[in-house]
C-alpha positions as CSV (number, residue, x, y, z in Angstrom):
1,M,9.6,-2.1,-8.2
2,W,8.7,1.7,-8.2
3,P,6.8,3.5,-10.8
4,R,8.9,4.3,-13.9
5,G,10.8,7.6,-13.5
6,T,10.3,7.9,-9.8
7,S,12.4,6.9,-6.8
8,R,11.4,5.9,-3.3
9,A,12.5,9.3,-2.1
10,K,9.9,11.0,-4.4
11,I,7.1,8.6,-3.3
12,L,7.7,8.5,0.4
13,F,8.5,11.4,2.7
14,G,9.2,10.3,6.3
15,S,8.8,12.7,9.2
16,A,11.7,13.2,11.5
17,F,9.3,13.5,14.4
18,K,7.2,10.4,13.5
19,P,9.6,8.1,11.7
20,R,6.9,5.6,10.7
21,E,4.7,8.2,9.0
22,Y,5.2,8.6,5.2
23,I,3.4,10.9,2.8
24,V,3.0,9.6,-0.8
25,R,4.4,12.6,-2.8
26,V,3.3,11.5,-6.3
27,D,0.5,9.4,-7.4
28,Y,1.6,5.8,-6.9
29,I,0.3,3.6,-9.8
30,T,1.2,0.0,-10.0
31,H,-0.1,-3.2,-11.7
32,V,-1.5,-5.7,-9.1
33,P,-0.9,-9.2,-10.5
34,C,-3.5,-11.0,-8.3
35,L,-6.3,-8.6,-9.4
36,E,-5.1,-8.1,-13.0
37,K,-5.7,-4.4,-12.6
38,Y,-3.8,-1.2,-12.0
39,C,-4.0,0.4,-8.6
40,L,-3.7,4.1,-7.8
41,V,-2.7,5.5,-4.4
42,P,-3.1,9.2,-4.7
43,S,-0.5,11.7,-3.6
44,Y,-1.0,13.1,-0.1
45,F,-2.0,9.7,1.2
46,V,-0.2,9.2,4.6
47,S,0.9,5.7,5.5
48,D,2.5,4.5,8.7
49,L,3.7,1.3,6.7
50,A,2.1,-0.7,9.6
51,S,1.7,-3.6,7.2
52,I,5.5,-4.1,7.7
53,P,5.7,-5.9,11.0
54,K,8.4,-4.5,13.3
55,I,9.4,-8.0,14.1
56,I,10.9,-8.3,10.7
57,P,13.7,-5.6,11.0
58,L,15.5,-6.8,7.9
59,C,12.5,-5.8,5.7
60,S,11.2,-2.8,7.6
61,H,14.1,-0.4,6.9
62,D,15.4,-1.1,3.4
63,G,12.1,-0.9,1.4
64,L,11.8,-4.6,0.5
65,L,8.1,-4.6,1.5
66,Y,7.2,-1.0,0.6
67,P,5.7,-1.7,-2.9
68,G,2.9,-3.8,-1.4
69,S,2.6,-1.9,1.9
70,I,1.4,1.4,0.4
71,P,-1.6,0.0,-1.5
72,H,-2.2,-2.4,1.4
73,D,-2.4,0.4,3.9
74,F,-4.7,2.4,1.6
75,G,-6.9,-0.7,1.1
76,Y,-7.1,-1.3,4.9
77,R,-8.0,2.3,5.7
78,F,-10.8,2.6,3.1
79,K,-11.8,-1.1,2.7
80,G,-10.9,-1.0,-1.0
81,L,-8.6,0.4,-3.7
82,L,-8.8,2.7,-6.6
83,L,-8.5,0.3,-9.6
84,S,-8.3,0.6,-13.4
85,E,-8.3,-1.8,-16.3
86,G,-5.1,-0.3,-17.5
87,P,-3.5,2.8,-19.2
88,G,-6.2,5.1,-20.6
89,H,-8.9,3.9,-18.3
90,D,-10.4,5.7,-15.3
91,F,-9.7,4.6,-11.8
92,Y,-12.7,3.7,-9.7
93,F,-13.1,2.7,-6.1
94,T,-13.6,-1.0,-5.6
95,A,-14.5,-2.4,-2.2
96,L,-12.1,-5.3,-1.1
97,T,-12.2,-7.7,1.8
98,Q,-9.4,-7.7,4.4
99,D,-8.1,-11.0,2.9
100,C,-8.1,-9.6,-0.6
101,C,-6.1,-6.5,0.7
102,D,-3.6,-9.0,2.2
103,R,-3.3,-10.9,-1.1
104,V,-2.6,-7.5,-2.9
105,F,0.3,-6.9,-0.4
106,T,1.8,-10.4,-1.2
107,S,1.2,-10.2,-4.9
108,L,2.9,-6.8,-5.3
109,N,5.8,-7.7,-3.1
110,D,6.3,-11.1,-4.9
111,K,6.6,-9.1,-8.1
112,A,9.0,-6.5,-6.6
113,N,11.3,-8.4,-4.2
114,N,11.2,-12.1,-5.2
115,L,11.0,-13.2,-1.5
116,P,7.8,-15.3,-1.6
117,K,8.4,-17.0,1.8
118,I,8.9,-13.7,3.6
119,N,5.9,-12.1,1.8
120,K,3.6,-15.1,2.7
121,A,4.7,-15.0,6.3
122,V,3.9,-11.3,6.6
123,E,0.5,-12.0,4.9
124,K,-0.3,-14.5,7.6
125,I,0.7,-12.0,10.3
126,L,-1.6,-9.4,8.7
127,N,-4.5,-12.0,8.5
128,V,-4.2,-12.5,12.3
129,F,-3.5,-9.0,13.6
130,G,-5.0,-6.7,11.0
131,D,-8.6,-6.6,12.1
132,S,-8.3,-3.5,14.3
133,S,-7.1,-1.3,11.5
134,Y,-9.4,-2.4,8.7
135,G,-12.0,0.2,7.5
136,Q,-10.9,3.2,9.5
137,Q,-12.2,5.9,7.1
138,D,-14.8,6.5,4.4
139,I,-13.2,7.4,1.1
140,S,-16.0,9.9,0.3
141,D,-14.9,12.0,3.3
142,V,-11.4,12.7,2.0
143,D,-10.0,16.0,0.7
144,W,-7.1,14.8,-1.5
145,S,-5.6,18.3,-1.7
146,V,-4.0,18.0,1.7
147,P,-2.2,15.1,3.5
148,V,-4.7,12.4,4.4
149,Y,-4.0,11.0,7.9
């Protein structure tokens, strides 16, 4: 579910003042089955995990949807992901549609939590309500040495 050798505590750091704000503390690299590529979410990326709807309280607090939410939030913010063919290959930015970002969310969570009905339901919610948060920032404007809000 999480990158080998790391725990959720190392990847996400929640703020006591903004409980739905999380900083990725180490580079988050995972294989995305639907793209057949590896994805990188760099350390210092800040996510609000908004792709986990608050109407699904069972999944929003225990991490069941976190593996797909982090790359999904990155993909929504920048309209794409940093992808690689595999170990030993460079990561490169690839533009993705909103629907493709939603499929990444479902694909990663299907692999991690084995709850395909919940994952598909959340994907449908994202399809309907995600328009307003898609493409908020240009990736070329980012300084990755500090938290990226």
